[in-house]
C-alpha positions as CSV (number, residue, x, y, z in Angstrom):
1,Q,0.4,0.3,-0.3
2,V,1.5,3.8,-1.1
3,Q,1.5,5.7,1.7
4,L,2.8,9.5,1.2
5,V,2.8,11.8,4.5
6,E,3.4,15.1,4.3
7,S,4.7,16.7,7.9
8,G,6.0,20.5,8.7
9,G,3.2,22.5,8.3
10,G,2.5,25.5,10.6
11,L,1.9,28.9,11.3
12,V,4.6,31.2,10.3
13,Q,5.0,34.8,9.6
14,A,5.1,36.6,6.1
15,G,9.0,36.7,5.5
16,G,9.7,33.7,7.4
17,S,10.6,30.1,6.4
18,L,9.5,27.0,7.2
19,S,10.5,23.2,5.8
20,L,8.1,20.5,4.5
21,S,8.7,17.0,4.1
22,C,6.9,13.9,2.6
23,A,7.8,10.2,3.7
24,A,6.9,8.0,0.8
25,S,6.3,4.2,1.4
26,G,5.2,0.9,-0.7
27,L,6.6,2.2,-3.9
28,S,9.8,2.5,-5.7
29,F,10.5,5.5,-4.9
30,R,13.5,6.1,-7.3
31,W,11.1,5.3,-10.0
32,Y,9.0,8.4,-9.5
33,S,8.6,11.9,-10.3
34,M,7.5,13.6,-7.0
35,A,5.9,17.0,-6.9
36,W,4.2,19.4,-4.4
37,F,0.5,21.2,-4.9
38,R,-1.3,23.2,-2.4
39,Q,-4.7,24.2,-2.3
40,A,-6.4,27.2,-1.2
41,P,-9.6,27.4,0.1
42,G,-11.7,28.3,-2.4
43,K,-9.1,27.6,-5.1
44,E,-8.3,24.9,-7.4
45,R,-5.0,22.9,-6.5
46,E,-2.0,24.1,-8.2
47,F,1.4,22.8,-8.9
48,V,4.0,24.6,-6.4
49,G,7.2,22.6,-8.0
50,G,8.4,19.0,-8.9
51,I,11.2,17.2,-9.0
52,S,12.8,14.2,-11.7
53,W,13.5,10.8,-10.6
54,S,17.1,11.2,-9.9
55,G,16.7,14.5,-8.6
56,G,18.3,16.1,-11.7
57,G,15.4,18.2,-13.1
58,T,13.3,20.6,-11.0
59,L,10.3,22.7,-12.1
60,Y,8.4,25.6,-10.0
61,S,5.5,27.7,-10.5
62,D,6.6,31.7,-11.4
63,S,4.9,32.4,-8.2
64,V,7.3,30.7,-6.0
65,K,10.5,30.4,-8.1
66,G,13.4,31.6,-6.3
67,R,11.6,31.1,-3.1
68,F,11.0,27.8,-2.8
69,S,13.4,24.6,-3.0
70,I,12.6,20.9,-3.9
71,S,14.6,18.4,-3.0
72,R,14.4,14.6,-2.7
73,D,17.0,11.8,-1.0
74,N,16.5,8.2,-3.0
75,A,18.0,6.5,0.0
76,K,15.3,7.7,2.5
77,S,12.7,7.6,0.0
78,T,11.6,11.3,1.4
79,L,11.1,14.8,-0.6
80,S,11.6,17.9,0.7
81,L,10.2,21.3,0.0
82,Q,12.6,24.4,1.9
83,M,10.2,27.6,1.5
84,I,11.6,31.1,2.3
85,S,10.4,34.8,2.1
86,L,6.8,33.2,2.9
87,K,3.9,35.8,1.9
88,P,0.3,35.4,3.0
89,E,-0.6,34.2,-0.4
90,D,1.4,30.9,0.3
91,T,-1.3,30.1,2.9
92,A,-2.7,26.8,1.9
93,V,-2.8,22.8,2.3
94,Y,0.4,21.7,0.7
95,F,0.3,17.7,-0.7
96,C,2.8,15.8,-2.3
97,A,2.1,13.7,-5.4
98,A,4.0,10.7,-6.7
99,A,4.1,10.1,-10.7
100,R,5.5,7.2,-12.0
101,S,8.0,8.6,-14.7
102,M,11.9,8.2,-15.1
103,S,12.3,11.2,-17.6
104,T,13.4,14.6,-16.6
105,V,10.1,15.9,-18.1
106,L,8.2,17.2,-15.4
107,T,4.4,17.5,-15.6
108,T,2.4,20.4,-13.7
109,T,-1.1,18.4,-14.3
110,A,-2.3,16.9,-11.3
111,V,-3.8,14.4,-12.6
112,Q,-0.7,12.9,-14.1
113,Y,0.2,12.0,-10.5
114,G,-1.1,8.6,-8.8
115,Y,-0.2,9.1,-5.8
116,W,-1.2,11.7,-2.8
117,G,-0.5,12.6,0.5
118,Q,-3.3,13.7,3.0
119,G,-1.7,17.3,2.9
120,T,-0.3,19.8,5.8
121,Q,-1.2,23.2,6.4
122,V,0.7,26.3,5.6
123,T,-0.4,29.5,7.0
124,V,1.1,32.9,6.8
125,S,0.3,35.7,8.9
126,S,0.7,39.1,7.7
């Protein structure tokens, strides 16, 4: 049974930093592209950033580029998201997702990701 478990969410002031982690189990982690999505109340789920199976390719949404950094540890089956210079508009539930792919080309489309975590809340106060 595949499980993706996010952790590290919380409340932070604008301009602050936060790190999220996603622990994967039940899948051959190194065969999967991984991504972070987020969903704010009343809004659609949106792509935040992704990383290829080897870690050699990354992709970020324009809204977080330069502030967020995604990484992975295939030996530990973990995915991380480092967030700095947080803004109130970053407030959302953050989800990690996995897509079976050994390509360096990353997809930003949620439907392409077959496995999802339960999400972790990030709240940025102004």
